[in-house]
C-alpha angles and dihedrals in degrees: 000000000000091000090075091064095081091052101055122082111188129075090237093055092044089054092050094046093049092047093046094048092046092050091048090050089053091049094247097136093167093060091042089055091049093052090046094050090054091051095046093047090067101028108035094154098061112113092201092056090048089051090048088052089053089054091050094049091045088054089053091048092243096139094173094057092039090055093045093052093044090052090048089051089054092049093051098044140000111244140136094238098074089044091053091050091052090051091051091049090055090053091054095050 
């Protein structure tokens, strides 16, 4: 989740990304999802947030949501991170 940090540009988004990534690192997926939902509510067209959402949902074993958010991340911006997430999802299936 920390990869999203370099792709957000407001203090509010930085706060949500740091909190989400920290919660994910601690294994608190529920709080990570909450932080992420606040960020996505205001910035739904950010490919890095969508990729972070894919990481969170992958951590919670929700492969459908993880795939959906990774695909949205690819649609919004070309980057290796969403592609890596999709590869990891395929390994879990």
